[in-house]
C-alpha positions in Angstrom: 11.7 9.0 -13.3 9.3 6.8 -11.4 5.7 7.8 -11.0 3.3 6.1 -8.5 -0.4 6.8 -8.4 -2.6 5.3 -5.7 -6.3 4.9 -5.9 -9.1 3.1 -4.1 -9.3 5.0 -0.9 -12.6 6.1 0.7 -14.9 5.9 3.6 -15.9 2.5 4.9 -17.6 1.2 8.1 -15.7 -0.8 10.6 -15.5 -4.4 9.6 -15.6 -3.5 5.9 -13.1 -3.9 3.1 -11.2 -1.8 0.6 -8.7 -2.5 -2.1 -6.0 0.0 -2.8 -4.1 0.1 -6.1 -0.8 1.7 -6.9 0.1 2.0 -10.6 3.7 2.5 -11.5 5.4 4.0 -14.6 8.9 5.0 -15.6 10.8 2.0 -14.5 11.0 -1.8 -15.1 8.3 -2.4 -12.5 9.1 -6.1 -12.0 12.7 -5.4 -11.0 11.9 -3.8 -7.7 10.3 -4.5 -4.3 7.3 -2.4 -3.5 5.2 -1.8 -0.4 2.9 0.4 1.6 3.1 2.8 4.4 0.4 4.8 6.1 0.3 8.0 8.1 -2.5 9.1 10.5 -2.9 12.7 11.6 -0.4 13.7 14.2 1.5 10.4 13.8 4.7 9.2 12.1 4.5 7.3 8.9 4.1 3.6 9.6 5.3 0.6 7.6 2.4 -1.7 6.7 4.0 -4.3 4.4 6.1 -5.1 1.4 6.3 -7.5 -1.5 9.3 -8.8 -3.3 9.8 -8.1 -7.0 8.5 -11.4 -8.1 5.6 -11.3 -5.6 6.8 -14.6 -4.1 7.2 -13.2 -0.6 5.4 -10.6 1.5 6.0 -9.0 4.8 3.5 -7.3 7.2 3.5 -5.1 10.3 2.0 -7.0 13.2 -1.2 -4.9 13.5 -2.3 -5.8 10.0 -1.3 -9.4 9.7 -4.2 -11.6 8.8 -6.3 -8.6 7.7 -4.2 -7.0 4.9 -2.8 -8.7 1.8 -0.3 -7.2 -0.6 -0.1 -8.5 -4.1 1.2 -7.3 -7.5 0.5 -7.8 -11.1 3.8 -7.1 -13.0 2.0 -7.2 -16.4 -0.1 -4.3 -15.2 2.7 -2.5 -13.3 0.4 -2.4 -10.3 0.6 -3.4 -6.7 -2.5 -3.9 -4.5 -3.3 -3.6 -0.8 -6.4 -5.6 0.1 -7.7 -4.5 3.5 -10.3 -6.6 5.3 -11.8 -6.3 8.8 -11.0 -2.6 8.8 -10.9 -0.8 12.2 -11.2 2.9 13.0 -7.5 2.9 13.9 -6.7 2.0 10.3 -7.8 5.5 9.3 -4.8 7.2 7.6 -3.4 8.3 4.3 -1.9 5.3 2.6 1.2 5.6 0.4 2.8 3.0 -1.9 6.6 3.0 -2.5 9.0 1.5 -4.9 12.5 0.9 -3.8 15.6 0.8 -6.1 19.2 0.5 -4.9 19.6 4.3 -5.3 16.2 5.7 -4.3 12.8 5.2 -2.8 9.9 6.6 -4.7 6.5 7.5 -3.2 3.0 8.0 -4.4 0.9 11.0 -3.4 -1.3 8.9 -1.0 -4.9 7.9 -0.8 -7.1 8.6 2.2 -8.8 5.7 4.0 -11.4 6.6 6.7 -13.0 3.9 8.8 -16.0 4.9 10.7 -17.1 3.1 14.0 
């Protein structure tokens, strides 16, 4: 069974930065792609970006390109989301996921609030 635990959320002013972490256990971490979604109140869950299992390639949703960076440390079984130039519209609960051929696993989420 895969367990994913996010951390690093909080309250930040517009223009600020946060780094989220997602620690994984229960699987061979480096074998799978991982990524991040977010969900704001009253809205559907939105894809932010993903990273391949080696970390060699990353993909981003247009609204976060150039501001957010996904990375991973396979030795630490952790994936990161560095968020810069944050905007109030980035306020949401942020979830990491790990995708295997059979399943997609989710963390419990971490709240990010950006004040104007």
